[in-house]
C-alpha positions in Angstrom: -11.4 9.5 -1.5 -9.9 6.3 -3.0 -8.0 6.5 -5.8 -8.2 3.7 -8.3 -7.0 2.7 -11.9 -7.3 -0.7 -13.9 -5.0 -1.8 -16.4 -5.9 -5.3 -17.6 -6.0 -7.5 -14.4 -4.0 -5.2 -12.2 -5.2 -2.3 -10.1 -3.4 0.7 -8.8 -5.2 2.1 -5.7 -5.3 4.0 -2.6 -7.8 1.7 -1.0 -6.8 0.3 2.1 -9.4 -2.3 2.1 -7.5 -4.1 -1.0 -4.2 -4.2 1.2 -3.1 -7.9 2.8 -2.0 -6.3 5.8 -0.8 -9.6 7.5 1.2 -10.4 4.3 2.8 -6.6 4.6 3.6 -6.8 8.4 5.2 -10.3 7.8 7.4 -9.0 5.0 8.4 -6.2 7.0 9.3 -8.3 10.0 11.2 -11.0 8.0 12.6 -9.4 4.8 13.5 -5.8 5.5 16.4 -4.8 7.0 14.7 -1.5 8.3 11.7 -3.1 10.4 13.0 -6.0 11.2 12.3 -4.8 15.1 8.6 -3.7 14.8 5.6 -5.3 16.0 2.8 -6.6 13.6 0.9 -3.8 15.6 3.4 -1.1 14.6 3.6 -1.9 11.2 -0.4 -1.9 10.7 -0.5 1.6 12.5 2.0 3.1 10.0 -0.2 1.4 7.0 -3.4 2.9 8.5 -1.7 6.4 9.4 -0.3 6.8 6.0 -1.5 7.1 2.4 -0.7 3.8 1.0 -0.3 3.0 -2.9 -0.9 -0.8 -3.7 -0.8 -2.6 -7.0 -2.6 -5.5 -6.7 -3.3 -8.5 -9.4 -7.3 -9.4 -9.7 -7.3 -13.2 -10.0 -9.7 -16.1 -9.0 -12.3 -13.5 -7.7 -9.7 -11.8 -5.0 -7.0 -9.1 -5.2 -3.3 -10.3 -4.6 -0.7 -7.5 -3.5 2.0 -7.3 -6.0 3.6 -3.8 -4.4 2.8 -1.7 -1.7 4.4 1.6 -0.8 3.8 4.0 2.3 3.7 7.7 1.5 4.5 9.8 4.4 3.6 12.9 3.5 -0.3 13.5 3.4 -0.3 16.9 1.2 1.1 17.1 -2.2 3.5 19.7 -2.6 2.7 23.0 -4.4 5.4 22.5 -7.2 4.0 19.1 -8.3 1.6 18.9 -11.0 -1.3 17.1 -11.1 -2.5 15.2 -14.7 -5.5 13.7 -15.5 
């Protein structure tokens, strides 16, 4: 189940269909110091096998990625309290 929350023109979501995977893979290969040796296939596999959170701006009838985070943990620890 994907989570989605809208705030003005921004959407915070776990929906991977909103991710610009090519932009993320290119950023990791060119800009990050820790993932420069990864191939695009490795980056895409990491995205698809992780819980991803994305902040996107909706403009001109499409989403533009603002921030992406990859969470390695697939379950919520027992000491974390859910709100909402």
